N, C-alpha and C positions, 0 to 999 in steps of 0.2 A: 149164060153162065149162071149156075145155081149159087145161091147164097145161104147163109146161115143166120137166122134171127135168134140170137141167144141172149141179148141184153147184157152182155158182159160176163155171163156165167162161165164161159170157157176160160177167160183170163182169171176170174175169181177162183175157180177150181184148181187151175194150175198153180196159182199163188199159194193156195192152202196146201196142196200136195208138196210143193217144193220148200215151203217155209213154215210148216206146222210147228216145228220145235222153236223157231224164232218167235212166232206169234204167241206161244204159250210158255215162253221162258219166264223165270221168276223175276218180275219187276214190281216194285213197291206200288201199292194202291191201284192196281189195274184189275185185280180179281177180288170180288167181295163175296162170292158164293160159288158153290160147286156146279151150278146149273147155267152159268154164263156160256154163251156160244162164242164169244170173242172178248178180248181184253177191252177195257173201257176206253183206252187211248187209240183204238184201231183206226178210226177215221180222222185222226188229228196229226199234226206235225210232231207231237210228243212221241208217237210210235217210233219214228226213226231216231229221234234224239235219245230216247231211252235204250235203244238197241243198236246204236251206230256200228259197233264192231261186229256184232252178229249179222246184221243186214249186209254190211259191206263184204264180209267173208262169204256169205251165201251167194251174193251176186257175182263175186269173183269166181266161185266154184261153178256156178251156172255158165258163166262166160267161157271158162276153160273146158267145159264138158264136150265130149266128142259127139259128133252126129253119126258116127259109125255104129251100126247094129252088130253086136257080136252074138254068136250062137254058141251054146255049150256043146261040147262033143263028148 
């Protein structure tokens, strides 16, 4: 059985795609310059506590998402 050695990049990329607006929402003191690649609280528990409503809403949206593929006609 083939495997994928990606060191978490698949999960990181999916998180970034699905939660981009949550990551970069306006939170006090997490952005100090225009060239930051992520908020300063990204790898802390403060990330969730600062964005509780937005994170919970996004996770609920993902949980409710359909796995059906629709095609445009």
